[in-house]
C-alpha positions as CSV (number, residue, x, y, z in Angstrom):
1,M,13.0,7.9,-20.3
2,S,10.2,9.3,-22.7
3,T,9.6,13.4,-22.9
4,A,5.9,12.7,-22.5
5,L,6.1,10.7,-18.7
6,L,9.0,13.3,-17.9
7,N,7.0,16.3,-18.5
8,S,3.6,14.8,-16.9
9,G,3.0,15.5,-13.1
10,F,0.8,14.1,-10.9
11,H,1.3,17.1,-8.3
12,Q,4.2,19.8,-8.3
13,F,6.9,19.3,-5.7
14,L,6.3,20.7,-2.5
15,G,9.8,22.9,-1.7
16,I,10.5,22.8,2.3
17,C,13.7,24.6,3.9
18,S,14.8,21.3,5.3
19,N,14.7,17.5,4.0
20,K,14.7,16.2,7.9
21,T,11.8,14.0,9.1
22,T,11.0,12.7,12.2
23,S,9.8,9.2,12.6
24,M,6.5,8.7,14.1
25,S,5.8,8.0,17.9
26,P,4.5,4.3,18.2
27,G,2.0,5.7,20.2
28,S,0.4,8.0,18.7
29,C,-0.2,10.4,15.9
30,S,-0.7,14.3,16.2
31,L,-2.8,15.3,13.5
32,R,-3.2,19.2,11.8
33,S,-6.1,20.2,10.7
34,S,-4.6,23.0,8.4
35,I,-3.0,20.4,5.9
36,V,-1.4,21.7,3.3
37,H,-3.4,21.8,-0.1
38,I,-1.6,21.4,-3.3
39,S,-4.0,21.8,-6.5
40,N,-4.0,19.0,-8.8
41,Q,-4.0,20.6,-12.0
42,D,-1.8,18.5,-14.1
43,K,-3.9,16.4,-16.2
44,S,-2.1,13.1,-17.4
45,T,-0.4,12.9,-21.1
46,G,-0.9,9.0,-20.8
47,S,0.9,6.2,-19.8
48,I,2.7,3.7,-22.5
49,Y,1.1,1.2,-20.4
50,K,-2.6,0.4,-21.1
51,P,-3.3,-1.8,-17.6
52,N,-3.6,1.6,-15.6
53,P,-2.5,4.5,-17.2
54,V,-1.2,7.1,-15.0
55,S,1.1,10.3,-14.9
56,S,4.6,9.0,-13.6
57,L,4.9,9.7,-10.0
58,T,8.6,9.5,-10.2
59,A,9.1,11.5,-13.2
60,S,7.7,13.9,-11.8
61,W,9.5,14.3,-9.1
62,L,12.9,14.0,-10.8
63,T,11.7,17.3,-13.0
64,R,10.7,19.1,-10.1
65,T,11.4,22.7,-9.3
66,R,12.7,23.5,-5.6
67,P,10.8,27.0,-4.6
68,S,13.3,29.3,-2.5
69,C,11.8,29.7,1.2
70,S,11.0,33.3,1.4
71,I,9.0,33.0,4.6
72,T,10.2,35.3,7.7
73,T,11.0,33.8,10.9
74,S,7.5,35.6,12.5
75,Q,5.2,34.6,9.4
76,L,6.3,30.7,10.6
77,L,5.9,30.9,14.0
78,N,2.4,32.7,13.8
79,E,1.6,29.4,11.0
80,V,2.5,26.9,13.5
81,E,0.6,28.6,16.6
82,A,-2.5,28.4,14.4
83,K,-1.8,24.9,14.0
84,E,-1.3,24.0,17.3
85,E,-4.8,25.6,18.2
86,N,-5.9,22.9,15.6
87,S,-4.2,20.0,16.4
88,F,-5.6,17.0,18.2
89,S,-3.8,13.5,19.2
90,F,-5.3,10.2,18.0
91,D,-3.7,7.0,19.6
92,F,-2.9,5.1,16.3
93,K,-1.2,2.3,18.3
94,K,-4.5,1.4,20.0
95,Y,-6.3,1.6,17.0
96,M,-3.9,-0.6,14.7
97,V,-4.2,-3.5,17.6
98,L,-7.7,-3.2,18.1
99,K,-8.3,-3.8,14.4
100,A,-5.5,-6.0,13.8
101,N,-6.9,-8.2,16.2
102,A,-10.4,-8.0,15.0
103,I,-9.3,-9.0,11.5
104,N,-7.3,-12.0,13.1
105,E,-10.0,-13.6,14.9
106,A,-12.3,-13.1,11.7
107,L,-9.8,-14.7,9.5
108,D,-9.4,-17.6,12.2
109,K,-13.1,-18.0,11.8
110,S,-13.4,-17.7,8.1
111,V,-10.7,-20.4,7.3
112,A,-11.9,-23.4,9.6
113,L,-9.5,-26.2,9.6
114,R,-11.7,-29.2,8.1
115,Y,-11.3,-31.9,5.5
116,P,-9.0,-32.3,3.6
117,E,-6.7,-31.4,7.0
118,K,-3.3,-30.4,4.7
119,I,-4.7,-28.0,2.6
120,H,-6.4,-25.8,4.9
121,E,-3.4,-26.5,7.3
122,A,-1.5,-25.0,4.9
123,M,-3.9,-22.3,4.0
124,R,-3.9,-21.3,7.7
125,Y,-0.2,-21.5,8.5
126,S,0.4,-18.3,5.9
127,L,-2.8,-16.6,6.8
128,L,-2.7,-16.5,10.5
129,A,1.1,-16.2,10.5
130,G,1.0,-12.5,11.9
131,G,1.8,-9.5,9.7
132,K,0.9,-6.0,10.4
133,R,-2.7,-6.6,8.8
134,V,-2.0,-3.2,6.4
135,R,-4.7,-3.6,3.5
136,P,-7.3,-5.1,5.5
137,I,-7.1,-2.2,8.1
138,L,-6.9,0.5,5.3
139,C,-10.4,-1.3,3.8
140,I,-12.0,-0.7,7.0
141,A,-10.4,2.8,7.6
142,A,-11.7,3.6,3.9
143,C,-15.3,2.7,4.8
144,E,-15.8,4.3,7.9
145,L,-13.9,7.4,6.5
146,V,-17.3,7.6,4.2
147,G,-19.9,6.6,7.0
148,G,-19.8,2.8,6.8
149,S,-18.9,0.2,9.7
150,E,-16.2,-1.9,10.6
151,E,-18.8,-4.7,10.2
152,S,-19.7,-4.1,6.8
153,A,-16.4,-3.9,5.1
154,T,-14.9,-7.2,7.7
155,P,-15.7,-9.5,4.8
156,A,-13.9,-7.9,2.0
157,A,-11.3,-6.5,4.4
158,C,-10.5,-10.3,5.0
159,A,-10.6,-11.7,1.5
160,I,-7.6,-8.8,0.9
161,E,-5.5,-10.2,3.3
162,M,-6.3,-14.1,2.2
163,I,-5.4,-12.6,-1.5
164,H,-2.3,-10.9,-0.2
165,T,-1.1,-14.3,1.8
166,M,-1.6,-16.0,-1.8
167,S,0.9,-13.3,-3.4
168,L,3.3,-13.6,-0.7
169,I,2.9,-17.7,-1.0
170,H,3.5,-17.8,-4.6
171,D,6.4,-15.0,-4.5
172,D,8.2,-17.2,-2.3
173,L,8.0,-20.1,-4.7
174,P,11.7,-21.4,-5.9
175,C,10.0,-20.6,-9.7
176,M,9.5,-17.0,-8.1
177,D,11.9,-15.4,-5.6
178,N,13.3,-18.8,-4.0
179,D,12.5,-17.6,-0.4
180,D,13.0,-19.5,3.0
181,L,11.8,-16.7,5.8
182,R,8.6,-15.2,5.8
183,R,7.3,-13.2,8.7
184,G,10.2,-14.7,10.9
185,K,8.9,-18.3,9.7
186,P,9.9,-21.0,7.1
187,T,8.0,-20.4,4.2
188,N,4.7,-22.1,3.2
189,H,6.8,-24.5,0.9
190,K,9.5,-25.3,3.3
191,V,7.0,-26.4,5.5
192,F,4.2,-28.3,3.1
193,G,6.3,-28.7,-0.4
194,E,5.8,-26.6,-3.3
195,D,3.0,-28.6,-4.6
196,I,0.9,-28.0,-1.7
197,A,1.8,-24.6,-1.3
198,V,1.0,-23.6,-4.9
199,L,-2.9,-25.3,-4.0
200,A,-3.0,-23.4,-0.6
201,G,-2.2,-20.2,-2.8
202,D,-4.9,-21.3,-5.5
203,A,-7.5,-22.3,-2.8
204,L,-7.1,-18.7,-1.2
205,L,-7.3,-16.8,-4.3
206,A,-10.7,-18.6,-5.1
207,F,-12.3,-18.4,-1.2
208,A,-11.6,-14.6,-1.0
209,F,-14.2,-14.0,-3.8
210,E,-16.2,-16.6,-2.4
211,H,-16.1,-14.7,1.1
212,I,-17.2,-11.4,-0.1
213,A,-20.1,-12.8,-1.9
214,T,-21.8,-15.1,1.1
215,S,-20.4,-13.1,4.1
216,T,-21.3,-9.1,3.0
217,K,-23.6,-8.1,4.8
218,G,-26.3,-4.9,4.5
219,I,-25.0,-3.7,1.2
220,L,-26.6,-3.5,-1.7
221,A,-25.7,-6.2,-4.3
222,E,-24.6,-3.6,-6.9
223,R,-21.9,-2.7,-4.3
224,V,-20.7,-5.7,-3.8
225,L,-20.6,-6.7,-7.7
226,R,-18.6,-3.5,-7.9
227,V,-16.2,-4.6,-5.2
228,I,-15.7,-7.9,-6.9
229,S,-14.8,-6.2,-10.2
230,E,-12.5,-3.9,-8.4
231,L,-10.7,-6.8,-6.5
232,G,-10.7,-9.0,-9.8
233,K,-9.0,-6.1,-11.7
234,A,-6.3,-5.2,-8.8
235,I,-5.0,-8.8,-9.3
236,G,-5.2,-9.9,-12.8
237,S,-3.2,-9.4,-16.0
238,E,-4.1,-5.8,-15.6
239,G,-2.7,-5.3,-11.8
240,L,-0.5,-7.7,-9.5
241,V,-0.1,-10.0,-12.3
242,A,0.9,-7.6,-14.5
243,G,3.3,-6.2,-12.1
244,Q,5.1,-9.6,-11.6
245,V,5.3,-10.7,-15.1
246,V,7.4,-7.3,-16.2
247,D,9.0,-7.9,-13.2
248,I,10.2,-11.4,-14.1
249,S,10.8,-10.3,-17.5
250,S,13.2,-7.2,-16.3
251,G,15.5,-9.7,-14.1
252,G,19.3,-9.1,-14.8
253,V,18.3,-6.5,-17.2
254,S,21.3,-3.2,-16.7
255,D,19.2,-0.8,-18.4
256,V,15.7,-0.8,-16.8
257,A,14.4,3.1,-17.0
258,L,12.3,4.7,-13.8
259,D,9.5,4.5,-15.7
260,L,9.4,0.7,-16.0
261,L,10.5,0.3,-12.4
262,E,7.4,2.8,-11.6
263,Y,5.0,0.4,-13.7
264,I,6.3,-2.5,-11.9
265,H,5.9,-1.1,-8.3
266,V,2.4,0.2,-9.1
267,H,1.1,-2.8,-10.4
268,K,3.0,-5.3,-8.3
269,T,2.5,-3.7,-5.1
270,A,0.4,-0.5,-5.1
271,S,-2.2,-2.2,-6.8
272,L,-3.6,-4.4,-3.8
273,L,-3.4,-1.5,-1.4
274,E,-5.0,0.7,-3.7
275,G,-7.6,-1.6,-4.6
276,S,-8.0,-2.2,-0.2
277,V,-8.9,1.3,-0.1
278,V,-11.3,1.8,-3.4
279,I,-13.0,-1.3,-2.1
280,G,-13.5,0.1,1.5
281,A,-14.8,3.4,0.2
282,I,-17.4,1.6,-2.2
283,I,-18.8,-0.6,0.5
284,G,-18.5,2.5,2.8
285,G,-21.2,4.2,0.3
286,G,-18.3,7.0,-1.1
287,S,-19.3,9.0,-3.9
288,D,-17.6,8.8,-7.1
289,D,-15.6,11.9,-5.9
290,E,-14.4,10.4,-2.6
291,V,-14.1,7.3,-4.3
292,E,-11.5,8.6,-6.7
293,R,-9.8,10.9,-4.2
294,L,-9.3,7.8,-2.1
295,R,-7.9,5.9,-4.9
296,R,-5.1,8.7,-5.6
297,F,-4.3,8.4,-1.8
298,A,-3.8,5.0,-2.0
299,R,-2.1,4.8,-5.2
300,C,0.7,7.3,-3.5
301,I,1.2,5.1,-0.6
302,G,1.3,2.1,-2.5
303,L,4.1,3.2,-4.0
304,L,5.5,4.7,-1.2
305,F,5.3,1.4,0.5
306,Q,7.4,0.1,-2.0
307,V,10.0,3.0,-2.3
308,V,10.2,1.8,1.3
309,D,10.4,-1.8,0.9
310,D,13.6,-1.3,-1.1
311,I,14.9,1.1,1.5
312,L,14.8,-1.6,3.9
313,D,16.1,-4.5,2.1
314,V,19.3,-2.7,1.7
315,T,19.3,-1.1,5.4
316,K,18.1,-3.8,7.8
317,S,18.7,-7.1,8.6
318,S,17.3,-10.1,7.9
319,Q,16.4,-10.6,11.6
320,E,15.0,-6.9,11.6
321,L,12.7,-7.5,8.5
322,G,11.4,-11.3,9.1
323,K,12.5,-12.0,5.8
324,T,15.5,-12.3,3.5
325,A,17.4,-9.2,3.5
326,G,19.4,-7.9,0.6
327,K,17.7,-10.6,-2.1
328,D,17.0,-8.2,-4.4
329,L,20.5,-6.5,-4.6
330,L,21.6,-10.3,-4.8
331,A,19.4,-11.0,-7.9
332,D,20.7,-8.0,-9.5
333,K,16.9,-6.2,-9.4
334,V,16.6,-2.8,-10.5
335,T,15.2,-0.7,-6.9
336,Y,15.0,3.0,-6.4
337,P,17.7,3.0,-4.1
338,K,19.9,1.3,-7.2
339,L,18.6,4.1,-9.8
340,L,18.2,7.2,-7.7
341,G,20.7,6.7,-4.6
342,L,19.5,5.9,-0.7
343,E,19.2,9.7,0.4
344,E,17.2,10.6,-3.3
345,S,14.8,7.5,-2.5
346,R,14.0,8.7,0.9
347,E,13.4,12.3,-0.6
348,F,10.7,10.7,-3.1
349,A,9.2,8.5,0.0
350,E,8.9,12.0,1.9
351,E,6.9,13.3,-0.8
352,L,4.8,10.4,-1.8
353,N,3.9,10.3,2.1
354,R,2.7,14.4,1.3
355,Q,0.8,13.9,-1.8
356,A,-1.1,11.1,-0.4
357,K,-1.8,13.4,2.2
358,D,-3.2,16.3,0.5
359,Q,-5.8,14.0,-1.3
360,L,-7.3,13.6,2.1
361,S,-7.4,17.4,3.3
362,V,-11.1,17.8,2.0
363,F,-12.4,15.4,4.5
364,D,-13.0,15.5,8.3
365,M,-10.0,15.2,10.2
366,E,-10.8,13.0,12.9
367,K,-12.4,10.7,10.2
368,A,-9.3,10.7,8.4
369,A,-7.1,10.4,11.3
370,P,-6.4,6.7,10.9
371,L,-5.7,7.0,7.2
372,L,-3.3,10.1,7.7
373,C,-1.5,8.0,10.6
374,L,-1.5,5.1,8.1
375,A,0.2,7.0,5.5
376,D,2.9,7.8,8.2
377,Y,3.5,4.3,9.3
378,I,4.3,3.2,6.0
379,A,6.8,6.2,5.1
380,H,8.5,5.6,8.1
381,R,8.1,1.9,9.1
382,Q,11.3,0.0,10.2
383,N,10.3,-3.9,8.8
């Protein structure tokens, strides 16, 4: 790993006395209005990768200095009591169910069954196959955080889910990951054949941009154009596709470094998650500072999503995941557990979660509650 990457920092490591974590309650999310703020004074020294120059989150964490815990018991108790006074409860489960139902309804209406029936059946098969709808919910939550409405963000949120579905269809193909199971069901090419699966993905990709352009209402054309540009960059040769290409090229290579692994995941996985949040903030009319804060938040949870995915791949069964478990290990792919070990990968995931939440510390706590809880949900998900 290069000295520049090792010396670069996204945040200083936040030391704590205990590394124990507690999984978030599925029904509610308890939030504190006194989120720890870590000043981000580090400047990027520049990445060796031009597509998305950011300092290496992984390298920054590995070279961290753990401060000693010198706080007294009485100081700790006083701090906890002060936080309790300003806490409130957010019904995260209800929020996710309501938003997911609304998105599912909008997706069902957006891709109707029409001639030629076979291609639309294939599109709908994967698009409506379930899923957590994390990306469209992130888009709507970011839009509402900066003052926008769910209605205005829904077309873009649906478009993001169409593109995510396209990436899954193509990722499962024999020429890519060659997977037979997705969301607990046979993959698209197993049902419709490889030729129709490729075309279904292509059709979803094309329709996503059309849907934003024709269905977004009450938003300035300039913002809509910016959204389309942001989405194109997130999934193109400087985004999702870049991550896929480097991932394919590094398959079977035994000496993949951490900085290259991070590049793959920041582009292959985090890029679309980042785009989801940024697009929501743009539609909602967020300021440049708000959009960039939310971009940094999304970049952290995007990488967090993949680190957790790597952990689940080696700790859960195919039945629990709804997809083939252990496939990265079988394909000899480099993952975070393989390079860092399981426990250190879990610690890194917790640090990414903390860094993500720090970016939301300037926003109103109640408005930021969905994004704060989504960060915890991504960190502690079990499938």
